[in-house]
C-alpha positions as a printed Julia matrix, in Angstrom:
237×3 Matrix{Float64}:
 273.89  -10.81  -32.41
 274.67   -7.92  -30.1
 277.09   -5.37  -31.48
 280.21   -4.62  -29.47
 280.79   -0.9   -29.0
 284.5    -0.15  -28.91
 283.74    3.17  -27.26
 282.38    1.3   -24.25
 285.18    1.01  -21.69
 283.61   -2.12  -20.22
 284.03   -3.83  -23.58
 287.63   -2.7   -23.9
 288.37   -3.87  -20.36
 286.7    -7.17  -21.11
 289.27   -7.84  -23.8
 292.32   -6.97  -21.73
 292.71  -10.65  -20.84
 293.14  -11.43  -24.58
 292.96  -15.18  -24.82
 294.1   -16.09  -21.32
 291.49  -18.78  -21.81
 289.27  -19.78  -24.69
 288.06  -16.46  -26.08
 284.67  -17.88  -27.02
 284.15  -18.88  -23.4
 285.1   -15.36  -22.36
 282.64  -13.85  -24.8
 279.66  -15.85  -23.57
 280.58  -15.45  -19.9
 279.27  -11.87  -19.99
 275.48  -11.61  -20.5
 276.0    -8.29  -22.3
 278.02  -10.16  -24.93
 275.68  -13.11  -25.3
 276.09  -14.46  -28.83
 274.63  -17.93  -28.56
 270.98  -17.18  -29.39
 269.4   -19.54  -31.87
 269.4   -16.99  -34.69
 273.14  -16.41  -34.4
 273.9   -20.13  -34.21
 271.76  -20.71  -37.31
 273.59  -17.94  -39.18
 276.94  -19.48  -38.19
 275.78  -22.85  -39.5
 274.82  -21.18  -42.78
 278.25  -19.56  -42.91
 279.96  -22.94  -42.51
 277.68  -24.51  -45.15
 278.47  -21.66  -47.52
 282.21  -22.06  -46.83
 282.06  -25.73  -47.79
 279.92  -25.3   -50.91
 281.79  -22.23  -52.14
 285.19  -23.87  -51.61
 284.15  -27.07  -53.39
 282.84  -24.99  -56.3
 286.12  -23.07  -56.59
 288.27  -26.18  -56.27
 286.29  -28.08  -58.92
 285.69  -25.19  -61.33
 289.3   -24.02  -61.21
 291.0   -27.4   -60.94
 292.58  -26.82  -64.35
 294.0   -23.51  -63.09
 295.65  -25.31  -60.18
 297.35  -27.69  -62.61
 298.61  -24.89  -64.88
 299.91  -22.85  -61.93
 301.68  -25.92  -60.52
 303.42  -26.55  -63.86
 304.47  -22.9   -64.15
 305.91  -22.87  -60.64
 307.89  -26.06  -61.26
 309.28  -24.72  -64.52
 310.17  -21.34  -63.02
 312.23  -22.35  -59.97
 313.29  -25.3   -57.87
 311.22  -26.27  -54.85
 307.78  -27.49  -53.86
 304.66  -26.15  -55.57
 302.8   -25.64  -52.3
 304.25  -23.46  -49.56
 302.9   -24.14  -46.08
 303.39  -21.93  -43.08
 302.15  -21.97  -39.51
 299.84  -19.07  -38.82
 297.63  -17.99  -35.95
 294.01  -19.07  -36.14
 290.93  -18.96  -33.99
 291.56  -18.85  -30.23
 295.28  -18.29  -30.83
 295.69  -21.82  -32.19
 298.4   -22.38  -34.8
 297.47  -24.08  -38.08
 299.17  -24.86  -41.39
 298.18  -22.27  -43.99
 298.67  -23.26  -47.64
 299.69  -21.08  -50.59
 301.23  -21.54  -53.99
 304.96  -20.94  -53.6
 305.85  -17.52  -55.0
 309.45  -17.21  -53.77
 312.69  -19.03  -54.27
 313.44  -21.31  -51.35
 315.01  -19.09  -48.66
 315.75  -19.02  -44.93
 313.53  -16.01  -44.16
 310.23  -17.13  -45.66
 308.71  -17.81  -42.23
 309.85  -14.57  -40.6
 309.99  -11.75  -43.15
 307.07  -10.29  -45.09
 307.42   -9.88  -48.83
 308.5    -6.36  -49.76
 307.93   -4.38  -52.92
 310.5    -5.49  -55.54
 311.52   -8.34  -53.22
 314.34  -10.28  -54.91
 313.02  -13.54  -53.42
 309.85  -13.42  -55.53
 309.99  -15.48  -58.7
 308.72  -14.41  -62.12
 305.51  -16.42  -61.93
 305.31  -15.63  -58.23
 305.01  -11.92  -58.93
 302.0   -12.55  -61.17
 300.41  -14.92  -58.66
 300.76  -12.43  -55.82
 299.49   -9.5   -57.88
 296.43  -11.49  -58.96
 295.99  -13.14  -55.51
 295.98  -16.55  -57.22
 298.66  -17.65  -54.76
 295.89  -17.85  -52.14
 293.83  -20.48  -54.02
 295.14  -23.46  -51.97
 293.59  -21.88  -48.87
 290.22  -23.19  -50.02
 291.57  -26.54  -48.76
 292.09  -24.82  -45.39
 288.44  -23.75  -45.5
 287.26  -27.3   -46.2
 289.36  -28.58  -43.29
 287.76  -26.0   -41.0
 290.85  -24.02  -40.02
 289.77  -21.02  -42.11
 286.64  -19.38  -43.48
 286.18  -17.76  -46.86
 285.72  -14.41  -45.1
 287.42  -13.35  -41.88
 290.5   -11.55  -40.55
 293.66  -12.51  -42.44
 295.97  -14.84  -40.46
 299.51  -13.76  -39.57
 302.78  -15.61  -39.1
 303.24  -16.77  -35.51
 306.21  -14.42  -35.1
 304.2   -11.39  -36.17
 301.24  -12.33  -34.0
 303.54  -12.34  -30.98
 304.96   -8.93  -31.94
 301.61   -7.27  -32.66
 299.84   -8.6   -29.57
 302.42   -6.73  -27.49
 302.23   -3.44  -29.39
 298.69   -3.15  -30.87
 295.77   -2.65  -28.49
 293.09   -5.35  -28.69
 294.98   -7.14  -31.45
 293.96  -10.61  -30.24
 290.24   -9.79  -30.41
 290.45  -10.59  -34.14
 291.27  -14.19  -33.21
 287.86  -14.8   -31.66
 286.73  -16.12  -35.07
 288.28  -18.14  -37.87
 290.71  -16.32  -40.14
 289.64  -15.81  -43.74
 290.97  -15.9   -47.28
 289.67  -12.35  -47.61
 288.26   -9.86  -45.16
 286.76   -6.43  -44.54
 290.18   -4.89  -43.89
 291.52   -6.24  -47.19
 288.71   -4.87  -49.36
 289.13   -1.52  -47.61
 292.75   -1.34  -48.68
 294.56   -2.7   -45.62
 296.19   -5.73  -47.19
 299.7    -6.94  -47.86
 302.75   -5.87  -45.93
 302.29   -3.41  -43.07
 304.78   -0.55  -42.96
 304.11    0.44  -39.36
 301.83    0.16  -36.36
 299.37    2.71  -37.73
 298.48    0.56  -40.71
 298.16   -2.53  -38.52
 295.99   -0.61  -36.06
 293.67    0.32  -38.92
 293.57   -3.28  -40.06
 292.66   -4.43  -36.55
 289.93   -1.77  -36.29
 288.41   -3.04  -39.53
 288.65   -6.66  -38.36
 286.88   -5.84  -35.1
 284.25   -3.86  -37.0
 283.63   -6.98  -39.09
 283.23   -9.12  -35.96
 280.78   -6.59  -34.48
 278.7    -6.26  -37.64
 279.03   -9.72  -39.13
 276.24  -11.18  -41.23
 276.14  -13.56  -44.16
 275.05  -10.64  -46.35
 278.19   -8.78  -45.32
 280.26  -11.84  -46.27
 278.7   -11.87  -49.75
 279.44   -8.17  -50.12
 283.08   -8.72  -49.14
 283.4   -11.59  -51.64
 282.04   -9.4   -54.44
 284.36   -6.53  -53.5
 287.26   -9.0   -53.4
 286.45  -10.25  -56.9
 286.44   -6.68  -58.19
 289.73   -5.98  -56.41
 291.34   -9.09  -57.9
 290.29   -8.06  -61.42
 291.54   -4.51  -60.97
 294.65   -5.38  -58.98
 295.81   -3.67  -55.8
 298.9    -1.57  -55.17
 299.71   -3.49  -51.99
 299.6    -6.86  -53.75
 303.24   -7.68  -54.39
């Protein structure tokens, strides 16, 4: 796979169209960005196979955890166990993203990020968010093909619209499937964003991942994510 150099103005200009058509078609329309060689396709097939096998392993091995979490959520507050929200996926396509519900039912769940000490977060929800266990249902998203285990984190539709207008090259990150975890997250750029600077750094890390992607890098990110989950993260709230 050819690396994309963000210092190359031709690359930056190439992305100015940002999903005016199918971004994958745009990528392969330029010979300098050719990514369809047999080796790359084979690696992508391995990535999808890994996504399926890894997700099935998690879902089966931790099935008892799902049951316990569901019971705790039901006993802690009224509402559904699973919270679903439309988020932006590959090629700017919306999809239903699943999470364990961590908030009381409220009118702003689909528009406002969770804040530190957010009064909407339930008792069990605070633990789930801190431990990232609220993301476990997204392994169903991976099985369905709307997400990958590793990739840029998906955003609410509202926030995608806002960031695409204020953050340069923001939509480049949607040239691949979103992930449960990603390079930006293990580098500290996770959770709520307090301003454009933090989002710009997240986007830079996402684009770096796209440029340098390999299955070995995915394994590294998964291991770093596991360590982060065990240690906890200050932006997980």
